[in-house]
C-alpha positions in Angstrom: 0.0 0.3 -0.4 1.2 3.4 -1.1 2.1 5.5 1.8 -0.2 9.0 1.6 3.1 11.1 1.9 4.6 9.4 -1.3 1.0 9.7 -2.7 0.6 13.7 -2.0 4.3 14.1 -3.7 3.7 12.0 -6.6 0.2 14.2 -7.2 1.8 17.2 -6.5 4.8 16.3 -9.2 2.0 15.5 -11.5 0.5 18.7 -11.5 3.7 20.7 -11.3 3.5 21.6 -15.2 -0.6 22.9 -15.0 0.9 25.4 -12.3 2.2 28.1 -14.8 -0.5 28.1 -17.6 -3.6 27.7 -14.9 -2.0 31.0 -12.9 -2.0 32.9 -16.3 -5.6 31.9 -17.0 -6.6 32.9 -13.7 -4.3 36.3 -14.0 -6.1 36.8 -17.3 -9.7 36.2 -16.4 -9.0 38.6 -13.5 -7.4 41.6 -15.6 -10.3 40.9 -18.2 -13.0 41.4 -15.3 -11.7 44.4 -13.8 -11.2 46.1 -17.4 -7.7 47.1 -16.7 -7.3 48.0 -20.5 -10.3 49.3 -22.0 -9.9 47.9 -25.4 -11.2 45.6 -27.4 -8.4 43.3 -28.1 -8.6 42.1 -24.3 -11.1 39.2 -24.4 -12.0 37.1 -21.4 -11.0 33.5 -21.3 -14.9 33.1 -21.0 -15.8 34.8 -24.2 -13.1 32.4 -26.0 -14.8 29.7 -24.6 -18.4 30.8 -25.7 -16.8 31.4 -29.5 -14.9 28.1 -29.4 -18.4 26.4 -28.7 -19.8 28.4 -31.2 -17.0 27.3 -33.7 -17.7 23.9 -32.8 -21.2 23.6 -33.4 -21.0 25.2 -36.8 -18.0 22.5 -37.5 -15.8 25.5 -38.8 -13.2 24.6 -36.1 -13.6 20.6 -37.1 -13.3 21.7 -41.0 -10.3 23.8 -40.5 -8.5 21.1 -38.1 -9.3 18.6 -41.2 -8.2 20.9 -43.9 -4.6 21.8 -42.0 -3.7 18.0 -40.8 -4.5 16.6 -44.3 -2.0 19.1 -45.8 0.3 18.8 -43.1 0.6 14.8 -43.6 0.1 15.0 -47.1 3.5 17.2 -47.7 5.0 15.5 -44.6 5.0 12.0 -46.2 5.8 13.4 -49.8 8.7 15.2 -48.6 9.8 12.4 -46.1 9.8 9.8 -48.9 11.8 11.8 -51.1 14.4 13.0 -48.5 14.8 9.1 -47.5 15.4 8.1 -51.1 18.1 11.4 -51.5 19.4 11.0 -48.1 20.2 7.0 -48.6 21.7 8.3 -51.9 23.9 10.7 -50.8 24.9 8.3 -47.7 25.4 5.3 -49.3 27.8 6.8 -52.9 30.4 8.8 -52.8 29.8 9.7 -56.7 26.4 10.8 -55.5 27.9 13.1 -53.2 29.8 14.4 -55.2 27.6 14.8 -58.3 24.6 16.2 -56.3 25.9 17.2 -52.8 26.8 20.6 -53.8 23.4 21.9 -55.6 21.7 20.0 -52.7 23.9 22.3 -50.0 23.3 25.3 -52.1 19.3 24.2 -52.5 18.8 23.8 -48.2 20.4 27.5 -47.8 17.4 28.9 -49.7 15.1 30.0 -47.2 11.8 28.2 -46.8 9.3 31.1 -47.5 11.4 32.5 -50.3 10.0 29.6 -52.4 6.4 31.1 -52.0 6.3 33.6 -55.1 7.5 30.8 -57.6 5.1 28.0 -56.0 2.3 30.6 -56.0 3.1 31.3 -60.2 3.6 27.5 -60.7 0.9 25.9 -58.9 -1.4 28.7 -58.2 -2.9 29.4 -54.3 -4.5 25.8 -53.6 -4.0 22.8 -51.7 -1.4 21.7 -54.4 0.8 24.5 -53.8 0.4 24.2 -49.8 1.6 20.5 -50.4 4.1 21.3 -52.5 5.4 23.9 -50.0 5.3 21.4 -47.0 6.9 18.7 -48.9 10.0 20.9 -49.2 10.0 21.9 -45.3 10.1 18.1 -44.5 12.7 17.1 -47.0 15.5 19.1 -45.8 15.5 17.4 -42.6 15.3 13.8 -43.7 17.6 13.7 -46.3 20.6 15.7 -44.1 20.0 13.8 -41.2 19.7 10.4 -43.4 22.6 10.9 -45.1 24.7 11.9 -41.8 23.4 8.7 -40.1 24.8 6.3 -43.2 28.1 8.0 -43.1 28.7 8.3 -39.5 28.2 4.3 -39.0 31.0 3.1 -37.1 33.3 1.3 -39.5 33.8 -1.9 -37.0 30.3 -2.8 -37.9 31.2 -2.6 -41.5 33.9 -5.0 -40.7 31.8 -7.6 -39.3 29.7 -7.5 -42.0 32.7 -8.2 -44.4 34.1 -10.7 -42.0 30.3 -12.9 -42.4 30.5 -12.4 -46.0 27.6 -10.1 -45.9 26.4 -8.5 -49.7 25.8 -5.1 -50.6 22.2 -5.3 -50.0 22.7 -7.3 -47.2 24.6 -4.8 -45.6 22.8 -1.9 -46.0 19.7 -3.6 -44.6 21.3 -5.6 -41.8 23.7 -3.2 -40.8 23.9 0.6 -42.0 20.3 1.4 -42.1 19.7 0.1 -38.4 23.0 1.7 -37.0 21.4 5.4 -38.5 18.3 4.8 -37.5 18.5 7.3 -34.7 19.7 9.9 -36.7 17.1 9.4 -39.5 14.4 9.3 -36.7 15.6 12.5 -35.9 15.4 13.9 -39.1 11.9 12.4 -39.4 10.4 14.1 -36.4 12.1 17.6 -37.4 10.1 17.2 -40.7 7.2 16.3 -38.7 7.2 19.6 -36.6 9.1 21.9 -39.5 5.9 20.8 -41.7 3.6 21.6 -39.0 5.0 24.9 -38.2 5.0 25.8 -42.5 1.3 24.4 -42.7 0.4 27.5 -41.1 2.5 30.0 -42.8 1.6 28.2 -45.9 -2.3 28.9 -45.3 -1.6 32.2 -44.0 0.3 33.3 -47.5 -1.4 31.3 -49.9 -4.7 32.3 -48.5 -7.1 29.7 -50.3 -9.7 27.4 -48.7 -10.5 26.4 -44.7 -7.5 25.9 -42.6 -6.4 27.1 -39.4 -4.2 29.9 -40.6 -7.5 31.4 -42.3 -8.9 31.5 -38.8 -6.1 33.7 -37.6 -6.3 36.1 -40.6 -10.2 36.5 -40.1 -9.5 37.0 -36.4 -7.0 39.5 -37.0 -9.0 41.1 -40.0 -11.9 41.5 -37.8 -10.0 42.5 -34.6 -11.5 39.8 -33.3 -9.2 38.3 -30.6 -11.1 35.5 -29.7 -11.0 33.7 -33.0 -6.9 34.5 -33.0 -6.5 32.9 -29.5 -8.6 30.2 -30.4 -6.3 29.4 -33.4 -3.3 29.6 -31.6 -4.4 27.6 -29.1 -5.4 24.9 -31.2 -2.3 25.1 -33.6 -0.2 24.7 -30.2 -2.2 21.3 -28.7 -2.0 20.1 -32.2 1.8 20.6 -32.2 2.2 19.2 -28.9 0.0 16.0 -30.3 2.3 15.3 -33.2 5.2 15.6 -31.1 4.0 13.3 -28.7 2.7 10.9 -31.4 6.5 11.1 -33.2 8.1 10.1 -29.8 5.6 7.3 -29.3 6.1 5.7 -32.7 10.0 6.1 -32.5 10.1 4.5 -29.2 7.7 1.5 -30.7 10.0 1.3 -33.8 13.1 1.1 -31.2 11.8 -2.0 -30.3 11.3 -3.8 -33.3 15.2 -2.4 -34.4 17.3 -2.9 -31.3 20.5 -1.1 -32.1 
């Protein structure tokens, strides 16, 4: 049976992360109630909650989340697959590094948002343009970490593969890729986060169709801070959920591919 003091300490430890946000929420409600700032830009948490309920009732928030996540996951998948292919090619082949390496190193120095004018001209302002933009956001980290992870495989592992007379495909499948998995996981994880951040930027700059970015634009244009705060909070919560999901998948995969 757990000692009462131990249970209390454990409960307080679990509640610690909530102290700061709840304190800020109480302070925010108090400031809005006391009308410390006589401005429509300071809305109370109660008003934000009422607007959130209304957005959920009409289905606007659900449609925005679905649209944003669909773009995010589509761009992330395309960019990650291309990044894995390019990263494996650069990591395994000296000739490919010599041929493609300088061009890719120049490409990755270009700011992601610098591609917006070109993408908008080629693909318009619809979902296709946004997915292309998000694919670029996911491509670079996956390529870089995959190539670096493969090149960092210890020579002793390759020597063991030669001793056991592994063929080239066997060496890649059973030695190189498993050894590079931590770096590949890091690249994929960063790609997921970067593409989610880029999703909001794409919706904000390529204004077309529903999405969380559209809610932010609507709120800022109408000076509706309740809409802005709902959009910001939703973006943060979804980002945290993606982060948690990526870490969970990584832990599960590590069980199947132990180092």
